[in-house]
N, C-alpha and C positions, 0 to 999 in steps of 0.2 A: 504494500500500500504506500502510495506517495505521501511523504511527510511534507506538510505545507509550511508550517512555521515553527521555529524553535527559539526559545528564550534561554540564553546561557548567562547565568549570574543571578543576582548582582555580586560582583567581586569587590571587596573593600579592604583587602589585605595589602601586603607590602609589594614593592616593585620586584624584588627577587623572586617571590613566589609567583607573581604574575608571569614573569619571563620563563621560569623553569617549569611551571605546572599549568597555570590557568590558560595562557595563550595557546600553547601546543595542544592541550587537551580540548579546548574549544575548536581548534582547527581539525582535530581528529573527529570530533562529533560532526562537524560540518561536512567532512569528506565521506564519512560512513553513512550518515542519514541522508545527505544530499537534499536538504529542504529547499523549498522555493525561496524562503527567506530565513536568515538566522539573525537574531537580535542579541547583541552582547552588551550587558550592563556592567560598566566598570568606572574607574576614576575618570573625572573630567579631563585630566591632563594626560591620559593614556589611551584615549579612544582611537588615536591614529594607529595604534598597534594592530588594529583589526580592520585593515583595508578591504577585506573580503566579506565584511559583515556590516549590518546597520547597527550603529552604536547608540546607547542611551547612557548619558553621564549620570552618575550618582551625585549626591549632594557635595558641592564643592568644598565645604568645610572639612569633610572627611578626606578629600584628596590633599588638601593643604597640610593636614596634620600627619606628616610623614612619620614622626617618631612614635606615634601610637599605632602604626600599622605593624602587625606582627604575624608573619606567616599568612594564613588565610583570614586572620582576625583583625579587627580594629578594637583596641583596648577600651574605647569609650562606647562601643556598640554591643548591646546584649542580643541574645537569640531572638527575643521578642521584637527588638528594634529591627532586626534583619527581616522579619516577617512583614513588618510595616513598610520597610523600604521596598521589598519585593512587590507588595500590593501597589505601591506608588508607581514602580517601574511598569507593571502590567497595565496600569491605567493609561499609560502613555502610548501603548501599542494599539492601533485601531483593529488589527486582526484579533479575533477571539479564539480561533482554532489553533491553540499553541501548546506545544510540548515544552515543559519547563525542566531544564537540567542545570545543576550547579554543583560546585564543590562544597562538601559538607562543612558547615560553619562550626568548627570545633577546635579545642585546644589540642586534641589528640592528633598525631601525625597520620595523615592518610596518604598511602603510597599509591601512585598511579604508574603502572608499568610503562616502559618505553614504547611498547607497541600501541599504547593508547595516547601517544603524543606525536604530533607532526611538527617539526621545527622548520620554519621557513624564514627567509630574510625579511627584514622590515623595510617597507617601501617608504622612502623619504624624498623621492624625486631624484633629480640629477645630482651626482656626486662630483665634487672637484677635489681631487687628492692634494694634500698639502704636506710640506716637510715638517710635520709636527710629531713630537713624541708625547703621547698622551699618558700621563700618570694618574691612575685612579686609586687613591689611597684608602681602599675599603677598610672598614673597621674589623674585617676578618683578621687583619694583621695587627701586631702590637705597635703602639705609637713610636717607640724608640727605633724599631727596625724601619718603620715607615719613613721617619725623618732621615735616617742614615741613607736609605735608598734614594730619597728625593735629593739630598745634598750631593750624592754621588752622580746622579743623572745630570744635575745642573753643572757640576764641575766638568763632566765629560762632554756634554752636548749643548750647554749654554742656553741661549734664548729659544732653541727649538723645543724645549721642555715646557709643557703647560700642565697644570693640575686642575682636575675637574671632577665633579661628582655631586651626588645629592647630600642630604643631611647626615646620612649614615656613612660618612667618610671622616678621615683625619684631615689635618692641615687646612682647616677652614679659612685661615688667613691667606692662603695661597690659591684658594679655589676660585677660578674665573667665573663659575656659575653664579656665585653669590653677588657678583657685581651687576647682575642683570635685574632690572626693576620688574621684569615679568617672570621672575624665577618660578613661582608656583604654577603659572600657566604653561611655561615652555620648557621646564627643566628636562623632562625625559626626551622630548623631541630634540632639543638642543644637544643632549648627551649622545644620542644615537647618531646624530649628524656628525658630531665631533669624532666619534669612534669610526664612522664610515669614511671620513676624510683624512684621518690621521695616517701617517707613515707606519706607525707601530703603536700598539697599546701595551702599557706595562701595568699590571695589577695583580694583587693576590687572587688566587683561584676563586671565582665567584660567578654570579650571573653576568658581571661585566665581561668576563672571559667568554662566556657563551655568546653574548651579543657580538663581540668582535669576530668570533668564528662564523656566526650567521651572516655578518656583513662582509666576510672575506677580507678583513683587515688583519695583518700579522699581529699576533699577541704573544707576549711572554708572561707566564703566570707561575705561581708557586703555591704549594699548600694542598690540603686534602679537600676534595669535593668530588662526588660521583661524576663520571664523564657522561654527559647527556648527548654529546654530539661530537663525533670524531672528525677532526679536520687537521691532521698532522701537517698538511701542506702549508697552513697559515698559522700554526701555533706551536709553541714549545711550552709544555707543562712540566715544571720542575717539582721534585719531591718535597714533602713537608720536612721541616727541621734541618734544612740544608744550612751550613754555616753562612753567616751574613757576608763574609768576604768572598766566598765562592759564589754566592748568589749574585752579588754585584758584578763580578767578572763575567758570569754567564749571561746576565742581562745585557751588558755592554757588547759582548760578542754577538749575541742575537741581533741587537739593533744594527750593528755594523754589517751584518750579513744581508740586511734588507736593502735591496737596490732601489 
């Protein structure tokens, strides 16, 4: 039987979970069910991630409050609140013949196997590659190591190095994103454009690594995280607990190997 309409969401969790789970799972649902329309309800500043769907932004205040987004959850939103948000989202859809699918809103970790995820590049229009070394100082790494790597990159590559990221990063004083008066509206679009246009991305192993791989930008990362997407041609993933002196040398060698 032909599926007419699917509502996926609402998703009010963090950006990492959106990239690693919500977006690829929504795409898998879209490809498997092949509905006439799929509606994705998500943060207002991330709707662009779903160019293959019709999107419905959730309340902007939830999107602006990055630090309270935790996994699939928003710390200020209860299960009852999610039910109300879902009703509001459904009221915005004129079609009534709708199958509703979402990721369970729970503190418990819900594992979605890779075969139920389809990872695709993120369409942000025309890309103009630049001679930029983009350092994303994710809070996955300790601050002292982050600072040492940043100083090393600046000493080695000078003004080609820029620091960028959202609020869940170190080195806020160096972060170019925080200079943007439209930060909350544009942060994730601007980050993905920066990643796409950079010569190389340097970051602890995280969702930022995955985005660079999806956008085919060379990336060097280190640390433990499951491999969701194999792209050895455009990435070098170094092991956890590598000595900092070795790590700095390997990062420099990788950057110098990129033509």
